[in-house]
C-alpha positions as CSV (number, residue, x, y, z in Angstrom):
1,M,0.0,0.0,0.0
2,P,1.4,3.4,-0.9
3,N,1.7,6.3,1.6
4,T,-1.5,8.3,1.6
5,L,-1.8,11.9,2.9
6,Y,-5.3,13.0,3.8
7,G,-6.3,16.6,4.3
8,I,-7.5,19.7,2.5
9,P,-5.1,21.5,0.1
10,N,-5.4,25.0,1.7
11,C,-4.5,23.8,5.2
12,D,-1.0,25.2,6.2
13,Q,0.0,21.9,7.9
14,V,-1.0,19.9,4.9
15,K,0.9,22.2,2.6
16,K,4.0,21.7,4.8
17,A,3.6,17.9,4.8
18,R,3.1,17.8,1.0
19,A,6.2,20.0,0.4
20,W,8.3,17.9,2.8
21,L,7.3,14.6,1.0
22,A,7.8,16.1,-2.4
23,A,11.3,17.6,-1.5
24,R,12.4,14.1,-0.4
25,K,10.7,12.3,-3.3
26,V,8.6,10.2,-0.9
27,P,6.1,8.4,-3.0
28,H,2.6,9.2,-1.9
29,T,-0.9,10.0,-3.0
30,F,-3.0,12.9,-1.7
31,H,-6.6,12.4,-0.7
32,D,-8.6,15.7,-0.6
33,F,-11.4,15.6,2.0
34,K,-13.3,18.3,0.2
35,K,-13.2,16.6,-3.3
36,S,-13.1,12.9,-2.4
37,G,-14.8,12.9,1.0
38,I,-14.3,10.4,3.7
39,N,-16.3,7.4,4.9
40,L,-16.7,5.2,7.9
41,L,-14.3,2.5,6.6
42,L,-11.5,5.1,6.3
43,I,-12.1,6.5,9.8
44,D,-12.3,3.0,11.3
45,G,-8.9,2.3,9.6
46,W,-7.3,5.3,11.2
47,L,-8.8,4.4,14.6
48,K,-6.9,1.1,14.6
49,H,-3.7,3.3,15.1
50,V,-4.9,6.5,16.8
51,S,-7.6,7.5,19.2
52,W,-10.6,9.5,18.3
53,E,-9.4,12.2,20.7
54,T,-6.3,12.6,18.6
55,L,-8.3,12.8,15.3
56,I,-10.7,15.5,16.6
57,N,-9.0,19.0,16.2
58,R,-10.3,20.9,19.2
59,K,-8.2,23.9,18.3
60,G,-9.4,24.4,14.7
61,T,-12.0,26.8,13.4
62,T,-14.5,24.0,12.6
63,W,-14.5,22.9,16.3
64,R,-14.7,26.5,17.5
65,G,-17.7,27.1,15.2
66,L,-19.7,24.2,16.8
67,S,-22.4,25.0,19.4
68,E,-21.4,24.4,23.0
69,G,-24.1,21.7,23.1
70,M,-22.5,19.9,20.1
71,K,-19.0,20.2,21.6
72,A,-20.3,18.8,24.9
73,S,-21.9,15.8,23.1
74,I,-18.6,14.6,21.6
75,T,-17.8,12.3,24.5
76,D,-17.3,8.9,22.9
77,L,-16.2,7.0,19.8
78,D,-19.6,6.9,18.1
79,A,-20.3,10.6,18.6
80,A,-16.8,11.5,17.3
81,K,-17.2,9.3,14.2
82,A,-20.6,10.9,13.4
83,L,-19.1,14.4,13.7
84,M,-16.1,13.5,11.5
85,L,-18.4,12.1,8.8
86,E,-20.7,15.1,9.0
87,Q,-17.9,17.7,9.2
88,P,-14.6,16.3,7.9
89,S,-12.9,19.6,8.5
90,V,-12.9,18.9,12.2
91,I,-10.3,16.1,11.6
92,K,-6.8,17.2,12.7
93,R,-4.7,17.4,9.6
94,P,-2.8,16.0,7.9
95,V,-3.5,12.3,8.4
96,L,-0.6,10.2,7.0
97,C,-1.1,6.5,6.4
98,T,1.9,4.3,5.7
99,D,2.1,0.6,5.4
100,T,2.3,0.1,9.1
101,A,0.8,3.1,10.9
102,T,-1.4,6.2,10.9
103,H,0.1,9.5,12.0
104,V,-1.8,12.7,12.7
105,G,-0.4,16.2,12.3
106,F,2.9,17.3,10.8
107,S,6.3,18.2,12.1
108,D,9.7,17.9,10.4
109,D,10.9,15.7,13.3
110,L,7.9,13.3,13.0
111,Y,8.3,12.9,9.3
112,Q,12.0,12.3,9.6
113,Q,11.3,9.5,12.1
114,I,8.7,8.0,9.9
115,F,10.8,8.0,6.7
116,Q,14.3,7.6,8.0
117,K,16.2,5.2,5.8
């Protein structure tokens, strides 16, 4: 399975991750949430490697735009999945899937660890 980077193209962290991968010629595909969407199977795959708490971006504008009642209702896996399916922009970006793991977020150090040769 190739490396797949999930996110939205105008996200700064996704731009940095894509540039990092391109500069090092790391083979990967990019999956745009906005154009290609996401589904429960994809989210369940990520959840085998990371917690729903890690996937929900509580610092982003999408989360901040939710009502207090909606925020308070995200207390378990099922509620988190429903929110991610309804509003994919609430997912912390980028999500990088390799052959062996799923990683959330971007930092130079993290990607160097993932792709050290």
